[in-house]
N, C-alpha and C positions, 0 to 999 in steps of 0.2 A: 504494500500500500504506500510505501515511501515514494516510489517512482511516480505513482499517480499524483500524489501531493505536490511533488516537485514540478510535474508537468502542468498541473492546475495553476500553480503560482506563476510559472513562466508565461503561460498563455494570458493569465489575468493581467500581469504587469505589461505584457506586450500590447494589450488592448487599453492600457492606461486606466484600468479599473482599480479602485481602492478595494481593500478587503471588505470594508463596510458596504460599499456600493454593490458588489457582487452578492454578498450575503443578503442584502435587502431584496435584490432581484430574485434570489432563491427562496426567500422566506425562511431563512435559517439565521442563527446568531453568528456574528462575526467571530466569536470565540470558537464555535463549532467549525466554521470554515477554516480558521487558523489551525485547529487541531487536525483537520483533514490534510491541509497543506504541509504540515510537519510530520505526518504519518502517525499521529497519536490517536486518530479516530478514523473509523471506516464508514464511508457513506453507504446508504442503502442503494440498491439498483436504481430506484426512481430518482434519488438525489443525484447520483452519478450521471444519469441521463439528463437531468435538468442542468447540471453544471456544464456538460458537453454542449448542450443546446445554447446556453448563455455565452459560451466561449466560441461558438460557431465551429465546433469540431465534433469528433465522434468519440465514443467511449474507447474504441480501439486505439485511437491516437493518444488518449490519456494514459493508456497502458504502454505507450511507446511504439505502437505499430506505425510503420512508415509506409505510405502508399508508394507504389512504384510500378514500373512496367515489368510484367511477368509474362514473357512470351510462352512459357510452358503452362498450359491450362491445368496441369495435374499438381496437386499439393499432396505430397507423400505423408504418410502417417508420422514418419520420423521428423517432419518439418512442422507438424502441428504442436502448438504449445497451449496448455490449459492456463487460463487466467483466473485467479481467485478474485471474485467480484467484491467481496467484503468478508467480514468475519462470521457471516451468517451461514456458512456452509454451502455456498453456491460457487461452482467452477464452470467456466465457459471456455469452449475451444472454437476458434474460428475455423471453418471448414473450407475456406478459399483464401487465396493470397490477397493481400491488400490491393485495392484497385479503385481509383477515383470514378471509374465509369460503371461500376456495378449497379444494378438496379435492385438487387436483393442481397440479403446477408444470411446465409445458412450457418447455423451455430449448433454445437452440441452442448447441452446443459447437463451437469451432474449436480444433484442436490442431495446433501446429507439428510438423514432422518430429521424431520421437523423444520428443515430450512424454509425460509419465507422470503419473498422478494422485497418486503419492507413493511413498515407498520401500517401503511394505508395504501389505498388504491392510487394509481397514477395513470396518466394518459399522455399521449403524444400523437403526432401526425403519423399516418401510415397504416399498414395492415400486417397481421401476423398469422402464421400457420404453425401449429405444434403437433408433433407426432410422438407419443410416448413409446419408448423402446423397452423400458424396464421400470417396474415399480408402479406408483400411482401418484398422479398430480392433480391437485385441486386448483382450478382456475376460477376466480371470481370476476364476473363481468356485471357491472351495475348492481352489485349486491346479490346477484344470482350465482350460486356455486355449482360448478360442473366438475365432477370427478372423472378423470380419464385414467383408464387402466392400460396395460401394455397393448399396443396395437390401435388404440383409440386416437383420434385426431380432432382438432378444433381449428376454426378459421374465424378471425374477428377483426374489426376495425380497431386500430390502436387508440383512436379518439374515445373509445368506450373506456370509462374508468375500469382498471383491471389490477389484479394482484394474483400471485401464484404461490403455492407451497407444496412441499412433499408431504403426502399423507400416508406413505408406505412405512412399513416397519424397518426398511433398510434404505439403501440409496435408490434414487429415481434418476433415470436418464431420459432425455427427450431431444429430438431434433427440433430446432426452432428456426423458422425462416421469417425475417423481418424485411419489410420494404417501406420506405427507402432504407438503405443501409444505415445502421446506427453505430456499429462497432468498427 
């Protein structure tokens, strides 16, 4: 999480935003944002998305992913790296190479038992598709809960307030496709 904090601070300062101004835009305290920037606190997925949006970047770039030209359309398993989103037991792996021209972002999510996307529902522009590979995932859309088991899928507009959590006794894995790319 230290790298994310360093990148947030670098981007914030490059945009000549004070800590207080960015915190105000995010509806968080300046103290909490400072703790994120110094690696002492971990933001929820929704907060991380809000930070990326306010800084006109992607969550992937906050993790240090650099877009580039990748003439090889294949991303080998050995090239994939899981990213820990926060201390809440969610790990994400990008399933494609970084590319500014992508229209969608396929991801592999792994959630520890009880892991949740954040304390509250969040929304953003775009659409999402989820396919559960293992375990059980509860997705809440506008206060309606949907429980997906292995093999189940869901498709929804990201502008619908949503939240997700692992409701299985063990780890849950899901393929998540987001458009436009967020990571």
